[in-house]
N, C-alpha and C positions, 0 to 999 in steps of 0.2 A: 503494498499500500503506498510506502515512506519510500519504494528508487523505483513508483510505476513515471515514466514520464511526464512533465506537463508540458512542459514550453521550449519549443525546440529554438536550439541557440548555436549555429553554424552546423557546424560536424555535430554536434553533439544537443543533447535534451538535457533541462535541470529538473530534477524529481523534488518534491516535497521536503525528502532530509538535505540535500545539495541545497537549498535555499535557505535551510535552517539551519545548518550551518555557517553558512555566508553571511544571514544577519546574525550571529553568534559571532564570528570573524570579526564582523562592521562595530557591534556591539566595543568586541574589545580595544579596536582601537582607535574607537573614539574614548574609550576610558584612558585609555594609555597616554591621549594628547590630552585630556584636563586632567589628569594627573602629573604629567610633564608642566604643564604653565604653571599647576599651583606649587611643585617643589622648587620652580625656577624662581618664580614671582614672588613668593614668600621663605624662600629660603635661600640656594645659591646665590641669587641675582642681590639680595638684602645683605651678606656677608660680604660680596664683593663693593658693597658702598653705594651703588647706583640707585638714584633716585626712584622715588614709586613709579612716576608716569611712565620711567624707560624701563623697569621692571615689568609692568606689567605690558610692554609693546613687543617689547623682546620676549616674554611669555606666551603671549598670545602667536605673535611670529611663528615662532618653533612649534606651536602646540600644532600651528593651520597645516606648517608644512607637513610635521610627523604621520596628522590625518589625511592630505592628500598623498603621501609617499602609500601609508598603508591601504589605502583605499584602492589605488593602483597595485599594490599588492596580491589584495584578497581577487581581483579582480582579474587578475591575470593568472594566480591561482585555478579561478575558476574557468579558464580556457580563453575568458576574452582578446582576440586580437584588436589590438590599436590599430594598425596600420590602416585598415578602409576606414576606420572611422576617425582619422584626423585627415582625411580629405574631407571628407565630409562635415565634421566639423571646421577646419581650417572657412571653407566656405560660408559657412550660417554663423561665421560670429562676425562676419565684418555688419549685418545685418543687426544682431544681437548687439555687437555696441554703440550701434545709435540707440535703440529701446536703455539701455543701462548708463547712460552719459550722468544723468542723477546719482545715481548708486556708484558710479566711478567719482564723481565729483566728494561724496561724502566719504568715500574710504578714504583718499588720497588727504580731504580734511582733518580725517580721526588721524591718520599718518601722521602729518603735523604738529595736530593737538598731543597726541602723544611722545613725539620725539623731540620735536623744534620750540614748543608754544610756553609760557612762561605759566600760563593757567595748568591746574590742577586741582585733581579730585580733595575737595575743603575750603576751596575758595571763593570769597564770597565776590559775586559777580554782577555788573548791572550792565544791561544790553536792552534799547527799545524799549519795553515796558516791562520789564523780566530784573527784576534786585533779587536775586537768590544765592544760593550755596551748590556748587558744584557736588554732586553725592558719586557718577561716576562717569567716564571718559570712554568708549569702547572707538571699531573702528568706523562704525556709520553713524554712532548717536551719543549725546551727550545726555546724561541725567540730570536736571537741575532740580533740587528742595525748593521747593516753595517756604516761606514764613506759617502759611496757614496751614502745610502739613502735606498738602496731594505733592506730588512730582510730575514732572514738564520733560516729554524727549524732544531732543531741540536736534534737528538733523547740524549732525557737524559744519557742513558749508557755511550755515545759515550764522554759526559763531564767527568762522574764519573769514567772511563776506560783510560781514558788520564792525562797527566799531565796540569793544568789550573794555569796559572800566573795571578794570582790579580793585577793587576796594580794599582788599583784604594785604594789601602789601604792609610791611614790616616799620616804615616810614610813618613817624607819626605829622609828618610835616600834609596840611591840607587848610579847607577852608569848606565854610559852612554857609548858605544863604539862609539869613532869615528876611523874612516879608515883614515887614512891617507897614501897616496903612494910620495916617490920622484922620478923625472925621470931625 
């Protein structure tokens, strides 16, 4: 029952048992990538003295690389031949890129925020009508915790393309504007 062919795939066919094995291997790859990210961001890179934003960026990039490599290894072990797929995906990737411009913009902005920016988790920022704390910076979006309690998810491109005032600098120099009216 578990070894009966279900899905024809090239010269071979997939059975339920094979699909369960592949699913299990993909879960192991995902767990290993998450563990690598955690160990790097909370352990090894802390020991090296890197800033939190760089630890998160390096941990995430290496975890994504491990996940991609593991997924390809599982697919190769399953018997998929990528040579035929490469030509097909190469031709389709041009069209897909036009549709993914916003995602690409947010990803590159996320890398900029994580690696080069002066903004970090815990900073108090003011941008447009938002004045709140940064809770999380990821590749695609930044999570802002409001003073009222809820969280706002902002695309990273919005943060990098608009002026942002960092209010939590260590400097004590500043100015407070007080509006006074006489009646």
